[in-house]
Each structure stands twice: as structure tokens, then as C-alpha cells.
mmJSON file of the N, C-alpha and C atoms, coordinates in Angstrom:
{"data_MODEL":{"atom_site":{
"group_PDB":["ATOM","ATOM","ATOM","ATOM","ATOM","ATOM","ATOM","ATOM","ATOM","ATOM","ATOM","ATOM","ATOM","ATOM","ATOM","ATOM","ATOM","ATOM","ATOM","ATOM","ATOM","ATOM","ATOM","ATOM","ATOM","ATOM","ATOM","ATOM","ATOM","ATOM","ATOM","ATOM","ATOM","ATOM","ATOM","ATOM","ATOM","ATOM","ATOM","ATOM","ATOM","ATOM","ATOM","ATOM","ATOM","ATOM","ATOM","ATOM","ATOM","ATOM","ATOM","ATOM","ATOM","ATOM","ATOM","ATOM","ATOM","ATOM","ATOM","ATOM","ATOM","ATOM","ATOM","ATOM","ATOM","ATOM","ATOM","ATOM","ATOM","ATOM","ATOM","ATOM","ATOM","ATOM","ATOM","ATOM","ATOM","ATOM","ATOM","ATOM","ATOM","ATOM","ATOM","ATOM","ATOM","ATOM","ATOM","ATOM","ATOM","ATOM","ATOM","ATOM","ATOM","ATOM","ATOM","ATOM","ATOM","ATOM","ATOM","ATOM","ATOM","ATOM","ATOM","ATOM","ATOM","ATOM","ATOM","ATOM","ATOM","ATOM","ATOM","ATOM","ATOM","ATOM","ATOM","ATOM","ATOM","ATOM","ATOM","ATOM","ATOM","ATOM","ATOM","ATOM","ATOM","ATOM","ATOM","ATOM","ATOM","ATOM","ATOM","ATOM","ATOM","ATOM","ATOM","ATOM","ATOM","ATOM","ATOM","ATOM","ATOM","ATOM","ATOM","ATOM","ATOM","ATOM","ATOM","ATOM","ATOM","ATOM","ATOM","ATOM","ATOM","ATOM","ATOM","ATOM"],
"id":[1,2,3,4,5,6,7,8,9,10,11,12,13,14,15,16,17,18,19,20,21,22,23,24,25,26,27,28,29,30,31,32,33,34,35,36,37,38,39,40,41,42,43,44,45,46,47,48,49,50,51,52,53,54,55,56,57,58,59,60,61,62,63,64,65,66,67,68,69,70,71,72,73,74,75,76,77,78,79,80,81,82,83,84,85,86,87,88,89,90,91,92,93,94,95,96,97,98,99,100,101,102,103,104,105,106,107,108,109,110,111,112,113,114,115,116,117,118,119,120,121,122,123,124,125,126,127,128,129,130,131,132,133,134,135,136,137,138,139,140,141,142,143,144,145,146,147,148,149,150,151,152,153,154,155,156],
"type_symbol":["N","C","C","N","C","C","N","C","C","N","C","C","N","C","C","N","C","C","N","C","C","N","C","C","N","C","C","N","C","C","N","C","C","N","C","C","N","C","C","N","C","C","N","C","C","N","C","C","N","C","C","N","C","C","N","C","C","N","C","C","N","C","C","N","C","C","N","C","C","N","C","C","N","C","C","N","C","C","N","C","C","N","C","C","N","C","C","N","C","C","N","C","C","N","C","C","N","C","C","N","C","C","N","C","C","N","C","C","N","C","C","N","C","C","N","C","C","N","C","C","N","C","C","N","C","C","N","C","C","N","C","C","N","C","C","N","C","C","N","C","C","N","C","C","N","C","C","N","C","C","N","C","C","N","C","C"],
"label_atom_id":["N","CA","C","N","CA","C","N","CA","C","N","CA","C","N","CA","C","N","CA","C","N","CA","C","N","CA","C","N","CA","C","N","CA","C","N","CA","C","N","CA","C","N","CA","C","N","CA","C","N","CA","C","N","CA","C","N","CA","C","N","CA","C","N","CA","C","N","CA","C","N","CA","C","N","CA","C","N","CA","C","N","CA","C","N","CA","C","N","CA","C","N","CA","C","N","CA","C","N","CA","C","N","CA","C","N","CA","C","N","CA","C","N","CA","C","N","CA","C","N","CA","C","N","CA","C","N","CA","C","N","CA","C","N","CA","C","N","CA","C","N","CA","C","N","CA","C","N","CA","C","N","CA","C","N","CA","C","N","CA","C","N","CA","C","N","CA","C","N","CA","C","N","CA","C","N","CA","C","N","CA","C"],
"label_alt_id":[null,null,null,null,null,null,null,null,null,null,null,null,null,null,null,null,null,null,null,null,null,null,null,null,null,null,null,null,null,null,null,null,null,null,null,null,null,null,null,null,null,null,null,null,null,null,null,null,null,null,null,null,null,null,null,null,null,null,null,null,null,null,null,null,null,null,null,null,null,null,null,null,null,null,null,null,null,null,null,null,null,null,null,null,null,null,null,null,null,null,null,null,null,null,null,null,null,null,null,null,null,null,null,null,null,null,null,null,null,null,null,null,null,null,null,null,null,null,null,null,null,null,null,null,null,null,null,null,null,null,null,null,null,null,null,null,null,null,null,null,null,null,null,null,null,null,null,null,null,null,null,null,null,null,null,null],
"label_comp_id":["MET","MET","MET","ALA","ALA","ALA","LYS","LYS","LYS","LYS","LYS","LYS","VAL","VAL","VAL","VAL","VAL","VAL","ALA","ALA","ALA","THR","THR","THR","LEU","LEU","LEU","LYS","LYS","LYS","LYS","LYS","LYS","GLU","GLU","GLU","ALA","ALA","ALA","SER","SER","SER","GLU","GLU","GLU","GLN","GLN","GLN","GLU","GLU","GLU","LYS","LYS","LYS","VAL","VAL","VAL","ILE","ILE","ILE","LYS","LYS","LYS","VAL","VAL","VAL","ILE","ILE","ILE","ARG","ARG","ARG","ALA","ALA","ALA","LYS","LYS","LYS","ARG","ARG","ARG","SER","SER","SER","GLU","GLU","GLU","LYS","LYS","LYS","THR","THR","THR","GLY","GLY","GLY","ALA","ALA","ALA","TYR","TYR","TYR","THR","THR","THR","PHE","PHE","PHE","ARG","ARG","ARG","GLU","GLU","GLU","GLU","GLU","GLU","PHE","PHE","PHE","VAL","VAL","VAL","THR","THR","THR","ALA","ALA","ALA","ASP","ASP","ASP","LYS","LYS","LYS","VAL","VAL","VAL","LYS","LYS","LYS","ASP","ASP","ASP","TYR","TYR","TYR","PHE","PHE","PHE","SER","SER","SER","LYS","LYS","LYS"],
"label_asym_id":["A","A","A","A","A","A","A","A","A","A","A","A","A","A","A","A","A","A","A","A","A","A","A","A","A","A","A","A","A","A","A","A","A","A","A","A","A","A","A","A","A","A","A","A","A","A","A","A","A","A","A","A","A","A","A","A","A","A","A","A","A","A","A","A","A","A","A","A","A","A","A","A","A","A","A","A","A","A","A","A","A","A","A","A","A","A","A","A","A","A","A","A","A","A","A","A","A","A","A","A","A","A","A","A","A","A","A","A","A","A","A","A","A","A","A","A","A","A","A","A","A","A","A","A","A","A","A","A","A","A","A","A","A","A","A","A","A","A","A","A","A","A","A","A","A","A","A","A","A","A","A","A","A","A","A","A"],
"label_entity_id":["1","1","1","1","1","1","1","1","1","1","1","1","1","1","1","1","1","1","1","1","1","1","1","1","1","1","1","1","1","1","1","1","1","1","1","1","1","1","1","1","1","1","1","1","1","1","1","1","1","1","1","1","1","1","1","1","1","1","1","1","1","1","1","1","1","1","1","1","1","1","1","1","1","1","1","1","1","1","1","1","1","1","1","1","1","1","1","1","1","1","1","1","1","1","1","1","1","1","1","1","1","1","1","1","1","1","1","1","1","1","1","1","1","1","1","1","1","1","1","1","1","1","1","1","1","1","1","1","1","1","1","1","1","1","1","1","1","1","1","1","1","1","1","1","1","1","1","1","1","1","1","1","1","1","1","1"],
"label_seq_id":[1,1,1,2,2,2,3,3,3,4,4,4,5,5,5,6,6,6,7,7,7,8,8,8,9,9,9,10,10,10,11,11,11,12,12,12,13,13,13,14,14,14,15,15,15,16,16,16,17,17,17,18,18,18,19,19,19,20,20,20,21,21,21,22,22,22,23,23,23,24,24,24,25,25,25,26,26,26,27,27,27,28,28,28,29,29,29,30,30,30,31,31,31,32,32,32,33,33,33,34,34,34,35,35,35,36,36,36,37,37,37,38,38,38,39,39,39,40,40,40,41,41,41,42,42,42,43,43,43,44,44,44,45,45,45,46,46,46,47,47,47,48,48,48,49,49,49,50,50,50,51,51,51,52,52,52],
"pdbx_PDB_ins_code":[null,null,null,null,null,null,null,null,null,null,null,null,null,null,null,null,null,null,null,null,null,null,null,null,null,null,null,null,null,null,null,null,null,null,null,null,null,null,null,null,null,null,null,null,null,null,null,null,null,null,null,null,null,null,null,null,null,null,null,null,null,null,null,null,null,null,null,null,null,null,null,null,null,null,null,null,null,null,null,null,null,null,null,null,null,null,null,null,null,null,null,null,null,null,null,null,null,null,null,null,null,null,null,null,null,null,null,null,null,null,null,null,null,null,null,null,null,null,null,null,null,null,null,null,null,null,null,null,null,null,null,null,null,null,null,null,null,null,null,null,null,null,null,null,null,null,null,null,null,null,null,null,null,null,null,null],
"Cartn_x":[-19.046,-18.939,-20.231,-20.569,-21.772,-21.473,-22.498,-22.337,-22.469,-21.686,-21.779,-22.723,-23.471,-24.331,-23.516,-23.441,-22.674,-23.655,-23.653,-24.537,-23.831,-24.516,-23.95,-24.636,-23.853,-24.385,-24.625,-25.826,-26.15,-26.059,-25.157,-24.949,-26.009,-26.597,-27.573,-26.846,-27.415,-26.818,-27.15,-26.158,-26.396,-27.14,-27.588,-28.343,-27.518,-26.222,-25.382,-25.151,-25.253,-24.989,-26.209,-27.4,-28.606,-28.745,-29.002,-29.151,-30.588,-31.213,-32.613,-32.719,-33.567,-33.806,-34.941,-34.678,-35.695,-36.016,-37.291,-37.761,-38.478,-38.081,-38.701,-39.301,-40.553,-41.215,-41.047,-40.753,-40.607,-41.4,-42.162,-42.991,-42.244,-42.254,-41.606,-42.47,-41.846,-42.597,-43.03,-42.247,-42.585,-43.749,-43.629,-44.617,-45.645,-45.343,-46.262,-46.145,-45.24,-45.052,-44.178,-44.355,-43.56,-42.322,-41.215,-40.001,-39.659,-39.087,-38.775,-37.273,-36.77,-35.343,-35.155,-34.346,-34.093,-32.667,-32.517,-31.194,-31.155,-29.951,-29.736,-29.128,-29.773,-29.368,-29.252,-28.312,-28.219,-29.424,-29.772,-30.998,-31.016,-29.867,-29.853,-29.993,-29.906,-30.004,-31.313,-32.265,-33.513,-34.328,-34.471,-35.257,-34.623,-33.299,-32.616,-32.854,-32.906,-33.113,-34.476,-35.518,-36.856,-37.144,-36.342,-36.583,-36.039,-35.278,-34.716,-35.803],
"Cartn_y":[-62.121,-62.375,-63.013,-62.673,-63.231,-64.617,-65.451,-66.796,-66.757,-67.554,-67.659,-68.804,-68.618,-69.679,-70.529,-71.793,-72.702,-73.637,-73.57,-74.439,-75.762,-76.834,-78.148,-78.711,-79.299,-79.884,-81.364,-81.79,-83.204,-83.848,-84.768,-85.451,-86.542,-86.596,-87.646,-88.984,-89.963,-91.296,-91.993,-92.626,-93.369,-94.656,-95.379,-96.616,-97.661,-97.662,-98.651,-98.308,-97.046,-96.64,-96.765,-96.81,-96.913,-98.329,-98.435,-99.736,-99.86,-100.994,-101.212,-102.463,-102.391,-103.551,-104.36,-105.624,-106.495,-107.613,-107.985,-109.031,-110.082,-111.319,-112.425,-113.404,-113.791,-114.771,-116.158,-117.132,-118.508,-119.395,-120.314,-121.193,-122.498,-122.909,-124.148,-125.33,-126.339,-127.515,-128.382,-128.406,-129.227,-128.648,-127.386,-126.802,-125.939,-125.45,-124.562,-123.113,-122.843,-121.477,-120.701,-119.4,-118.538,-118.048,-118.01,-117.374,-116.24,-115.194,-114.012,-113.829,-113.627,-113.407,-111.972,-111.229,-109.823,-109.671,-108.873,-108.587,-107.158,-106.607,-105.315,-105.563,-105.008,-105.246,-103.895,-103.769,-102.533,-102.423,-101.212,-100.951,-101.639,-101.809,-102.434,-103.958,-104.56,-106.02,-106.482,-105.588,-105.949,-106.924,-106.66,-107.553,-108.936,-108.996,-110.288,-111.064,-110.356,-111.002,-111.685,-111.014,-111.584,-112.573,-112.6,-113.543,-114.938,-115.072,-116.377,-117.313],
"Cartn_z":[39.308,37.897,37.397,36.197,35.582,35.023,35.049,34.494,32.987,32.333,30.881,30.525,29.46,28.975,28.011,28.32,27.484,26.79,25.483,24.706,24.465,24.763,24.485,23.258,22.421,21.196,21.422,21.125,21.26,19.889,19.764,18.499,18.344,17.169,16.896,16.847,17.511,17.505,16.199,15.655,14.423,14.76,13.745,13.961,14.709,14.51,15.174,16.638,17.007,18.378,19.273,18.706,19.514,20.051,21.337,21.969,22.454,22.158,22.487,23.35,24.377,25.226,24.613,24.307,23.717,24.7,24.741,25.648,24.819,24.974,24.238,25.249,25.018,25.878,25.273,26.129,25.676,26.623,26.059,26.865,27.15,28.406,28.803,28.378,27.8,27.363,28.541,29.618,30.786,31.583,31.972,32.878,32.173,30.999,30.298,30.737,31.669,32.159,31.181,31.179,30.311,31.049,30.34,30.844,29.891,30.431,29.641,29.582,28.377,28.153,27.694,28.431,28.121,27.614,26.566,26.014,25.51,25.448,24.819,23.448,22.41,21.032,20.339,19.412,18.64,17.714,17.34,16.586,15.233,14.622,13.301,13.359,14.535,14.665,15.303,15.53,16.2,15.36,14.082,13.221,13.147,13.108,13.082,14.377,15.494,16.793,16.858,16.375,16.446,15.322,14.288,13.2,13.516,14.581,14.963,15.444],
"occupancy":[1.0,1.0,1.0,1.0,1.0,1.0,1.0,1.0,1.0,1.0,1.0,1.0,1.0,1.0,1.0,1.0,1.0,1.0,1.0,1.0,1.0,1.0,1.0,1.0,1.0,1.0,1.0,1.0,1.0,1.0,1.0,1.0,1.0,1.0,1.0,1.0,1.0,1.0,1.0,1.0,1.0,1.0,1.0,1.0,1.0,1.0,1.0,1.0,1.0,1.0,1.0,1.0,1.0,1.0,1.0,1.0,1.0,1.0,1.0,1.0,1.0,1.0,1.0,1.0,1.0,1.0,1.0,1.0,1.0,1.0,1.0,1.0,1.0,1.0,1.0,1.0,1.0,1.0,1.0,1.0,1.0,1.0,1.0,1.0,1.0,1.0,1.0,1.0,1.0,1.0,1.0,1.0,1.0,1.0,1.0,1.0,1.0,1.0,1.0,1.0,1.0,1.0,1.0,1.0,1.0,1.0,1.0,1.0,1.0,1.0,1.0,1.0,1.0,1.0,1.0,1.0,1.0,1.0,1.0,1.0,1.0,1.0,1.0,1.0,1.0,1.0,1.0,1.0,1.0,1.0,1.0,1.0,1.0,1.0,1.0,1.0,1.0,1.0,1.0,1.0,1.0,1.0,1.0,1.0,1.0,1.0,1.0,1.0,1.0,1.0,1.0,1.0,1.0,1.0,1.0,1.0],
"B_iso_or_equiv":[0.0,0.0,0.0,0.0,0.0,0.0,0.0,0.0,0.0,0.0,0.0,0.0,0.0,0.0,0.0,0.0,0.0,0.0,0.0,0.0,0.0,0.0,0.0,0.0,0.0,0.0,0.0,0.0,0.0,0.0,0.0,0.0,0.0,0.0,0.0,0.0,0.0,0.0,0.0,0.0,0.0,0.0,0.0,0.0,0.0,0.0,0.0,0.0,0.0,0.0,0.0,0.0,0.0,0.0,0.0,0.0,0.0,0.0,0.0,0.0,0.0,0.0,0.0,0.0,0.0,0.0,0.0,0.0,0.0,0.0,0.0,0.0,0.0,0.0,0.0,0.0,0.0,0.0,0.0,0.0,0.0,0.0,0.0,0.0,0.0,0.0,0.0,0.0,0.0,0.0,0.0,0.0,0.0,0.0,0.0,0.0,0.0,0.0,0.0,0.0,0.0,0.0,0.0,0.0,0.0,0.0,0.0,0.0,0.0,0.0,0.0,0.0,0.0,0.0,0.0,0.0,0.0,0.0,0.0,0.0,0.0,0.0,0.0,0.0,0.0,0.0,0.0,0.0,0.0,0.0,0.0,0.0,0.0,0.0,0.0,0.0,0.0,0.0,0.0,0.0,0.0,0.0,0.0,0.0,0.0,0.0,0.0,0.0,0.0,0.0,0.0,0.0,0.0,0.0,0.0,0.0],
"pdbx_formal_charge":[null,null,null,null,null,null,null,null,null,null,null,null,null,null,null,null,null,null,null,null,null,null,null,null,null,null,null,null,null,null,null,null,null,null,null,null,null,null,null,null,null,null,null,null,null,null,null,null,null,null,null,null,null,null,null,null,null,null,null,null,null,null,null,null,null,null,null,null,null,null,null,null,null,null,null,null,null,null,null,null,null,null,null,null,null,null,null,null,null,null,null,null,null,null,null,null,null,null,null,null,null,null,null,null,null,null,null,null,null,null,null,null,null,null,null,null,null,null,null,null,null,null,null,null,null,null,null,null,null,null,null,null,null,null,null,null,null,null,null,null,null,null,null,null,null,null,null,null,null,null,null,null,null,null,null,null],
"auth_seq_id":[1,1,1,2,2,2,3,3,3,4,4,4,5,5,5,6,6,6,7,7,7,8,8,8,9,9,9,10,10,10,11,11,11,12,12,12,13,13,13,14,14,14,15,15,15,16,16,16,17,17,17,18,18,18,19,19,19,20,20,20,21,21,21,22,22,22,23,23,23,24,24,24,25,25,25,26,26,26,27,27,27,28,28,28,29,29,29,30,30,30,31,31,31,32,32,32,33,33,33,34,34,34,35,35,35,36,36,36,37,37,37,38,38,38,39,39,39,40,40,40,41,41,41,42,42,42,43,43,43,44,44,44,45,45,45,46,46,46,47,47,47,48,48,48,49,49,49,50,50,50,51,51,51,52,52,52],
"auth_comp_id":["MET","MET","MET","ALA","ALA","ALA","LYS","LYS","LYS","LYS","LYS","LYS","VAL","VAL","VAL","VAL","VAL","VAL","ALA","ALA","ALA","THR","THR","THR","LEU","LEU","LEU","LYS","LYS","LYS","LYS","LYS","LYS","GLU","GLU","GLU","ALA","ALA","ALA","SER","SER","SER","GLU","GLU","GLU","GLN","GLN","GLN","GLU","GLU","GLU","LYS","LYS","LYS","VAL","VAL","VAL","ILE","ILE","ILE","LYS","LYS","LYS","VAL","VAL","VAL","ILE","ILE","ILE","ARG","ARG","ARG","ALA","ALA","ALA","LYS","LYS","LYS","ARG","ARG","ARG","SER","SER","SER","GLU","GLU","GLU","LYS","LYS","LYS","THR","THR","THR","GLY","GLY","GLY","ALA","ALA","ALA","TYR","TYR","TYR","THR","THR","THR","PHE","PHE","PHE","ARG","ARG","ARG","GLU","GLU","GLU","GLU","GLU","GLU","PHE","PHE","PHE","VAL","VAL","VAL","THR","THR","THR","ALA","ALA","ALA","ASP","ASP","ASP","LYS","LYS","LYS","VAL","VAL","VAL","LYS","LYS","LYS","ASP","ASP","ASP","TYR","TYR","TYR","PHE","PHE","PHE","SER","SER","SER","LYS","LYS","LYS"],
"auth_asym_id":["A","A","A","A","A","A","A","A","A","A","A","A","A","A","A","A","A","A","A","A","A","A","A","A","A","A","A","A","A","A","A","A","A","A","A","A","A","A","A","A","A","A","A","A","A","A","A","A","A","A","A","A","A","A","A","A","A","A","A","A","A","A","A","A","A","A","A","A","A","A","A","A","A","A","A","A","A","A","A","A","A","A","A","A","A","A","A","A","A","A","A","A","A","A","A","A","A","A","A","A","A","A","A","A","A","A","A","A","A","A","A","A","A","A","A","A","A","A","A","A","A","A","A","A","A","A","A","A","A","A","A","A","A","A","A","A","A","A","A","A","A","A","A","A","A","A","A","A","A","A","A","A","A","A","A","A"],
"auth_atom_id":["N","CA","C","N","CA","C","N","CA","C","N","CA","C","N","CA","C","N","CA","C","N","CA","C","N","CA","C","N","CA","C","N","CA","C","N","CA","C","N","CA","C","N","CA","C","N","CA","C","N","CA","C","N","CA","C","N","CA","C","N","CA","C","N","CA","C","N","CA","C","N","CA","C","N","CA","C","N","CA","C","N","CA","C","N","CA","C","N","CA","C","N","CA","C","N","CA","C","N","CA","C","N","CA","C","N","CA","C","N","CA","C","N","CA","C","N","CA","C","N","CA","C","N","CA","C","N","CA","C","N","CA","C","N","CA","C","N","CA","C","N","CA","C","N","CA","C","N","CA","C","N","CA","C","N","CA","C","N","CA","C","N","CA","C","N","CA","C","N","CA","C","N","CA","C","N","CA","C","N","CA","C"],
"pdbx_PDB_model_num":[1,1,1,1,1,1,1,1,1,1,1,1,1,1,1,1,1,1,1,1,1,1,1,1,1,1,1,1,1,1,1,1,1,1,1,1,1,1,1,1,1,1,1,1,1,1,1,1,1,1,1,1,1,1,1,1,1,1,1,1,1,1,1,1,1,1,1,1,1,1,1,1,1,1,1,1,1,1,1,1,1,1,1,1,1,1,1,1,1,1,1,1,1,1,1,1,1,1,1,1,1,1,1,1,1,1,1,1,1,1,1,1,1,1,1,1,1,1,1,1,1,1,1,1,1,1,1,1,1,1,1,1,1,1,1,1,1,1,1,1,1,1,1,1,1,1,1,1,1,1,1,1,1,1,1,1]
}}}
């Protein structure tokens, strides 16, 4: 039997469904070394995350 070609439809993700990994550097007051905090945030909340 011949194989059938099956087309799959890729739905565009809305702004709320897109997840972005954000990394923020913070400097320690005691040692002066940097620590990095990683979080996954939805695309519509990225600006709010960095404005803190």
C-alpha cells in the first residue's frame, strides 16, 4: 500500500501562550559577585519582569 501524505497544521501561538526564558543578573553586596536568576515568563509579562 502507498503511504498517504498527511499535512499537519501548526497553529500560531498567541502572545499568552509563548513562554520565554529570562535571565536577570544581580550583584551581591557582600562579595560583589554576580548571581543569575532564571525564570520562564509568558511573552506578555516580559516587560513587567524587567521593570521591577
